C-alpha positions in Angstrom: 125.9 89.1 97.9 128.9 87.6 99.7 129.0 88.1 103.5 128.7 86.2 106.7 125.1 87.1 107.3 123.5 84.9 104.6 120.0 84.7 106.2 119.7 88.4 106.8 120.8 89.1 103.2 118.1 86.7 101.9 115.4 88.4 104.0 116.5 91.9 102.9 116.4 90.9 99.2 113.0 89.2 99.6 111.6 92.3 101.3 113.0 94.5 98.6 111.4 92.3 95.9 108.0 92.4 97.6 108.1 96.2 98.0 109.2 96.7 94.4 106.4 94.5 93.2 103.9 96.5 95.2 105.2 99.7 93.7 104.9 98.3 90.2 101.4 97.0 90.8 100.3 100.4 92.1 101.8 102.2 89.1 100.2 99.7 86.6 96.8 100.3 88.2 97.2 104.0 87.8 98.5 103.8 84.2 96.0 104.1 81.3 96.7 102.3 78.1 94.6 103.2 75.0 94.9 101.3 71.7 93.7 102.5 68.4 93.9 101.0 64.9 94.7 103.3 62.1 94.6 102.4 58.4 97.4 103.5 56.2 96.8 102.3 52.7 96.5 98.5 52.9 98.2 98.3 56.3 96.5 98.6 59.7 98.8 100.1 62.3 98.0 99.9 66.0 98.8 103.1 67.9 99.2 102.9 71.6 98.9 105.9 74.0 100.1 105.5 77.6 99.1 108.0 80.2 100.9 107.9 83.6 99.3 109.2 86.8 99.7 112.9 87.5 101.7 112.9 90.7 104.3 115.2 92.1 107.7 113.8 91.4 106.6 111.3 88.8 108.5 111.8 85.5 107.6 108.6 83.7 111.0 108.3 82.1 
């Protein structure tokens, strides 16, 4: 960002990064990941099912 308030911009971006990381950590804690191996002939395929938290307003897309 180009402006004459370099320090304020740095603080703003750092605070944004911290809040974004907290939101991602919260979401990851609430997300369930299930892995299952399925045999198809000679191949073994790993199927992954991801379940997001049931919250109003969360679309998961």
